[in-house]
C-alpha positions in Angstrom: 53.3 104.9 199.4 57.0 104.0 199.8 59.0 104.5 196.6 61.0 101.4 195.5 64.8 101.3 195.4 64.6 101.5 191.6 63.2 105.0 191.8 66.1 106.2 194.0 68.7 104.5 191.7 67.2 106.0 188.6 67.2 109.5 190.1 70.8 109.2 191.4 72.0 107.7 188.1 70.3 110.5 186.0 71.7 113.3 188.2 75.2 111.8 188.1 75.1 111.3 184.4 74.1 115.0 183.7 76.3 116.5 186.5 73.3 117.7 188.5 73.8 118.6 192.1 70.6 118.1 194.2 70.9 118.3 197.9 69.4 115.9 200.5 66.5 118.1 201.3 65.5 118.4 197.7 65.8 114.6 197.1 63.4 114.1 200.0 60.9 116.6 198.6 61.2 115.1 195.1 60.2 111.8 196.6 57.2 113.2 198.4 56.2 115.0 195.1 56.3 111.7 193.2 54.3 109.9 195.9 51.6 112.6 195.7 51.7 112.6 191.9 51.2 108.8 191.7 48.5 108.9 194.4 46.5 111.7 192.6 47.0 110.0 189.3 44.8 107.1 190.3 41.8 109.6 190.2 43.1 112.5 188.1 44.9 112.0 184.8 48.3 113.7 185.5 50.8 111.4 183.8 50.9 108.4 181.5 54.2 107.4 183.2 53.5 105.5 186.4 56.5 103.3 187.0 58.5 105.1 189.7 61.9 104.5 188.1 60.5 105.9 184.8 59.0 108.9 186.6 62.4 109.6 188.1 64.1 109.7 184.7 61.5 110.9 182.3 60.0 113.5 184.5 62.4 114.5 187.3 65.8 114.2 185.6 64.3 115.6 182.4 63.1 118.6 184.4 66.2 119.0 186.5 68.3 119.1 183.3 67.2 122.7 182.9 69.5 123.5 185.8 72.5 123.1 183.4 71.5 126.2 181.5 69.0 128.0 183.8 71.4 130.5 185.3 70.2 132.3 188.4 66.7 133.7 187.6 64.6 135.0 190.5 61.3 134.1 188.8 60.1 131.4 186.4 56.9 130.9 184.4 56.0 127.3 183.4 53.4 127.4 180.6 51.2 124.3 180.1 52.6 123.0 183.4 50.3 120.0 183.8 51.3 118.3 187.0 54.0 120.9 187.6 56.7 119.7 185.2 59.2 121.3 185.2 58.1 124.1 187.4 57.5 122.3 190.7 60.6 120.2 190.3 62.7 123.3 189.7 61.2 125.0 192.7 62.2 122.0 194.8 65.8 122.1 193.5 66.0 125.9 193.8 64.0 126.9 197.0 64.7 130.7 196.4 63.1 130.5 192.9 59.6 132.0 192.6 57.6 129.8 190.2 54.2 130.4 188.5 52.6 127.3 186.9 49.7 127.7 184.5 47.6 125.2 182.8 44.1 125.2 181.2 43.0 122.0 183.1 41.7 123.0 186.5 42.3 119.5 188.1 46.0 119.7 187.3 46.2 123.1 188.7 44.5 121.9 191.9 47.2 119.2 192.2 50.0 121.8 191.8 48.5 124.0 194.4 48.1 121.1 196.9 51.6 119.7 196.5 53.2 123.2 196.6 51.4 123.9 199.9 52.4 120.6 201.4 56.0 120.9 200.4 56.2 124.6 201.3 57.3 125.7 197.8 57.3 129.2 196.4 54.9 128.1 193.7 51.7 129.8 192.5 49.3 128.0 190.1 46.7 129.5 187.8 44.0 127.7 185.7 44.4 129.7 182.5 45.5 129.1 179.0 48.5 131.3 178.1 47.7 133.1 174.9 50.2 135.9 175.0 48.3 138.5 177.2 50.0 138.2 180.6 48.2 141.2 182.2 44.7 140.0 181.1 45.6 136.4 182.1 46.9 137.4 185.5 50.3 135.9 184.7 53.7 137.6 185.5 56.5 138.5 183.2 59.4 136.4 184.5 63.2 136.0 184.3 62.8 132.5 182.8 59.9 131.2 180.7 59.7 127.5 180.0 57.3 124.8 178.7 57.4 121.1 178.1 54.0 121.3 176.4 55.3 123.0 173.2 57.5 120.8 171.0 57.7 123.2 168.1 60.0 126.2 168.7 58.3 128.1 165.9 55.1 128.0 167.9 56.6 128.4 171.4 59.1 131.2 171.0 56.7 134.0 169.9 54.4 133.1 172.8 57.2 132.8 175.4 58.7 136.2 174.4 55.5 137.9 175.6 56.1 136.7 179.2 59.8 137.7 179.5 60.9 140.2 182.0 63.7 142.6 180.8 66.9 140.5 180.5 65.0 137.2 180.8 65.4 134.0 178.9 63.0 131.7 177.1 63.8 128.0 177.2 62.7 125.5 174.6 62.7 121.9 175.8 63.2 119.7 172.8 62.8 115.9 172.7 64.9 115.1 169.7 68.2 115.9 168.0 68.2 119.5 166.8 69.6 121.7 164.1 71.4 124.6 165.8 71.4 126.8 162.6 67.6 126.2 162.2 67.1 127.2 165.9 69.0 130.3 165.4 66.9 131.3 162.4 63.7 130.6 164.2 64.8 132.7 167.1 65.9 135.6 164.9 62.5 135.6 163.2 60.9 136.4 166.6 63.6 138.9 167.8 65.4 136.3 169.9 69.0 135.2 170.0 70.1 131.7 170.8 72.2 131.9 173.9 72.9 128.3 174.7 72.0 124.9 173.3 72.5 121.9 175.6 72.0 118.5 174.0 72.2 115.3 176.1 70.7 111.8 176.5 68.9 110.4 179.4 71.1 107.6 180.7 68.6 104.7 181.1 66.3 105.2 178.2 68.8 106.8 175.9 66.2 109.3 175.0 67.7 112.3 173.2 66.9 115.7 174.7 68.0 119.3 174.2 67.4 122.6 176.0 67.8 125.8 174.0 67.9 129.2 175.8 66.9 132.4 173.9 67.2 136.0 175.0 65.7 139.2 173.4 68.0 140.6 170.8 
């Protein structure tokens, strides 16, 4: 399927508003990813967002916003990845990044495997529920650990910590305005220090977002 002009406009507007630099090759692969996502979604429930312009902002830009605080990790684990968000999107933007996506739903993992192979990405996918036992689950300890599936830092941070490589960072993707002092307290309860807190709004929808990065104390 050919993506409409509104998709390209929304992606460009979102990247510009958040100061995200995405090269031409990545833009092309992001488009192919969205085409496959929407095609598979007709048969497999991957996303409730189906308007291409909305996909560009609410999925792609929202995922790419991690680049503002990600640093230069060599490896990334995306827990509860679903259709590969944000893991596949970050692998497209950072071709040198080795990404592992895990999800308990096998059909979603099948999509991630298929699109990663088609786009020649450094992405592995495993059908497993992450419960804090990386060796038993066949999941790596990574420089960056992230999830869009956990909205509550108090639940996410103790789990993420178990998958961190030495010197790594756990990222909490938050869909609301946040209390920095409360985040610091939650991190400290689990032996983590709040490194950065990046709050922003998506330009078209005005949806509030924040990304908090934590390191082991």
